[in-house]
N, C-alpha and C positions, 0 to 999 in steps of 0.2 A: 180273533182268530183260532184260538185254542180254547173257547169256550165248551166246544163238542166233548172235548176232552174233560173240561170241567163238569159238564153235566153228566157224562159218563161215570164218572168217578163217584158224584155225589148220588146217582142211583141205589150204588151198593147200600146193602144195610149196614155191613162191617164200620161206615164211617163212623157210625155213633161210638160202637165201641172203642176204635182208634180216639177218637176225642177226650173220651171217658180215661182210656188207659194209655195215653201219649207218654206217661212216664216208665213204662214198663219196658225192661230189656227186651220183649219178644215183639215191640212194636216193628219193626221191618218187618217180620214175616207176616203182619196183620196187612203193612202198608202194600207188600208184594200183590197181596189176593186181591187190593183197591185199584192199585197203579201198579200193574207188573211193568217190566220194563220194557215191552213192546209199546207200552203207552206213553211213556216220557222219551221213547226212542222218536215216536211219532210227533210227540207233541214239541221235539226241538226243529222238525222241517217246517213249523207254522210260526214259532219263535226263535231267537236265538240266543235269549237271554233266560237265565233259571234265577227265579228267588228263593230262596229257602231259609228256613227261620231255625235257631237253636234256643233253646230256651232254660231257663233257671229258676226254680221256684224261691222267693223270698217273701218274708213278712217281716213289719216292725217287732222288734225285738227277739226274732226267732232266727237269726243268721251266728248268735254267739257258741253254740254248739253244733252246729251241723257242717261248719268248714272245713272241709278235709281235701287232702291232695292225693284223692282217688278219681277215679273214674266216674262219671254221672254227676260231678260236683265241680272239681276244677277243671278236670279233664273230661274229654271227649268218652263217651262209653263206645266198645265196639262197635255198636247199631250206628251209632250218630258217623263215626267216622267213614265206616262203610256208606251211609249216605252221602256224607258228603263225598267222597270218592265216585260215587256211580253219578251223582248228578254233574260233578265237574268233568267226569270224562265222556257226557253223553252231550252237553253243551258246550258251545263256544265260549259264551261268556256267561259268568256266575254273580250273584250277590249275595251278600250274606246278610241277614236281619238278625241282629244280638238281640233278644228278649230276655233280657239278665237283669237281678238286681245286686248283683258285686262281680269281682273279678274272676274271670275264668280264663285257662290257656287260651289263646289266639295264635299260637305258631303255627298253625293249621292254616291258619289265614294269610299269615306272613310269609309260609314259604310253599305256597300253592298259587303258580303263577296262572292259573285258570280261574282264580279268584280276582275279579277284576275291584271289588267295592265293597265294603263294610258297612253299616248304618247301625250304629251303637242306640239302639231305642229306649235303653233301660227298660223300664215296668211302667209303659204311658196310660195305663189304665182304660178305661170304656172307650175314649175317645182314640186310644192308641192307633187302632189299625188305619182309621182315617187320614191320621198323621204322617204315619208311614206311608200311605201310598200316594200322598201330594207330593213327598220329598221324593220317592223312587219315581214318578211320573212327571217331575221337573216343575210341578207347580208352585213349591214353596224352594226357597233356596236354604239349605239348611246352616247353623251357625255356630252350633254347640262347640265345648273343647271340655275336654277331659277333666274330669274331679279327682281322677286317680290314676294311680301308675299300673300299668300293663307290663306286669313283669314274664320273664322268660317261664321258669318253672313257679311252682308254688314254694317249693322251699326257699327261694329267693326273697321272699317277703319275712323280715327281720321277726314277725310274732308268728310265724308259722308253727314252731314248736312249741309254744303257750298258748296258741289262739285256746284250745280246746279245755285247758287245763281247769277252767272253773266255769259254771253258770252265771254268776256272779259278775264276772269282770275280764278283762282282757289287760293283759301284763305290756304295757307298750316300753320294754326295758330300752329303747334305742334313745330312750330321754326326749330331747330338744329335736332329734332327727325323724322326726314323725311324717310318713308319707315321703311325699316326692323330694322332701330335705333329706331324706337316709339314701334314695338311691343315687341323686345328684352328687353326692357329698363324697358316699363310700364304694356304690355301687353302679356306675354307670353303663359297664356291659351287660348288665343284667336285664336292662330292660328293652322291651318291644318297642312299645307305644308309650311315650311319656304325658305327664301332667300336663296340662295347659295345650297339648296338640288337637287340633279338628280341622277338616278341610271343608271347602265349601264349592258351590258350583262357579264363583267367581273367584278373583284374585286381590290381594292389596299390596300396596306398598308404603313404606314408613320411610319419612322424611323430615328433618332439620327438627331434632330433638333437642330440648333444653330446657333447664331451668330457668323459674320466671317469678319466684319469691323464694326465700329461706328464710323463713323464720323461725322463733324459737320455740314453737308449739307446733308447726308442721310445713311442708314444702311443697312446691308447685310447681309442676313440670308440663310441658306440651309437646305434642308431635303433629306431623301434618300427615293424613293417610289418605291415600289415592285407592279407590277401587281400580284398579287397572283391567278388569274384565268387562265380557258385554252384557253381566247379569246385574240386578242390583241386589244390594246385600246387607248383612250385617256381621260387624267384624266386633269380636270380644278383644278388644286391645289389653295386653296385660303391661305391667310395670314391676319388675324386679330387683332386689336391693342388694348389694354384695358389699362387704367390708372388708378392707386391703388394708395390710400393715397392720392388723387390729390383734392385741394379746388376748382380747376376749374372745372365749371359743363362741364359733357363730357357725349356721349351716353355709354352704359354700355360696347359695342365695335364697331368699325367700321372697315369696308374693308379698306386695306392698299396697296395690290397686291395681284395681282390673274396671273398664267401662264398654258398654253395648255401645256402637255406634252403628247408626244406618246410613248407608251413603250408598247413592244411586250410580250405576254405572258409568265412567268415565269421569264422575265426580269425587270432590277432594274435602277434607275435614280438617279444620282443625281444633284437634281434641287435648283438653287441659284435665289434668289429674291433680287433686287435691290429698296428701299424703298426711294423717297425722303422724305425730314424731313416736307415736304408742309404738307403730308398726314397724319403728328402726331400732327399738330396742331390741336387746338381747335378754335372753331369760338364763339365768345363772341357776347355781348349784340348789340355793336354797327358796328359789320359786320366785324370787323378785326380779323386774327387768331393771337393765342399766342401761346407760348410754355406751355402747364401746368406744372405744377410741381407734384411732387410724383412719382413713377415708372412705366415703360414700361413694358405691359406684352406682348407676340406674341402668337397667337394660331393659328397653322398650319395643314390645312389638306382637306379635300375634301367638305368641307361643314362650316357652323356656328359654334362657340362654344357653341352649347346651348342643352338642355338636349333632346328636341324633336327631333333635328336632330340627336344626337347619337343613338337614338332610332331608327330611320328609317334607319338608314346606319350600325348600329352595332359597332361601334367604336367611340371615343373621337378624339379631335383634341390634337395634341402635343404641350402644353407651354413649354416657355422658357422666360425669363427675358433678358432686356436691362440692 
């Protein structure tokens, strides 16, 4: 129903200029010539949902010297923020597609009640547009989980101050607390969307977690996962290990197993994890791996065992002791 607006926009010769220069700060002025306010104001009468994309460039080996806490990189430019404000003001519902290769500020998503959903597409390549369309149209049920932490500000990342000090290396001075380990051990309040988090068009319930084998070289645990929604789905079940009463310095918890499980709507699956003891060792100052003293607790679920993930998903991970 909104195709007439699409064709009207495509008739303009300026559209190619926009496609070529879409990273320039004057993009909004160019877009206004092609997509004036009355156009998207009219479009909203034909469809109640706006889908807009925010992009960042990245390439292999080219993100060491160019990540900064500035507008246009980690933060939205003024032009991008105005686009967000204008679109969300015009439409009752909005969906954001993030076509990015690394972390950016997403507080504008979290804090805008007019943005109903966000799809993290990363940089999906030449078939990415079709894959995104399949998800947005509901033909494919998304099942991805975050492989990084989305923090509140650029400075919340512990390597932010030293990230650009050399073209040859990045000094991860946080030692064994790299990535989610740092945030979940020292900086929980600085997280917007945590590592391991991801939503789906269906829902899953975890029950009956237990240790089924405890050998010298590996541990086996199992859990029952039920698809409680009305859509077939794929769950990324995760197991985290935490040491208690240990004199060895360890992160608050760390991922030790993950499994992708396809479960039809209303069905359940018994899922087993085989955890090599290597992933349960701690790394000490000289770089060697040791078996910490104390007890091991396993947390099993579709996300990290932290309070923010619990609030975002509506449930807590199951806990079992080894």
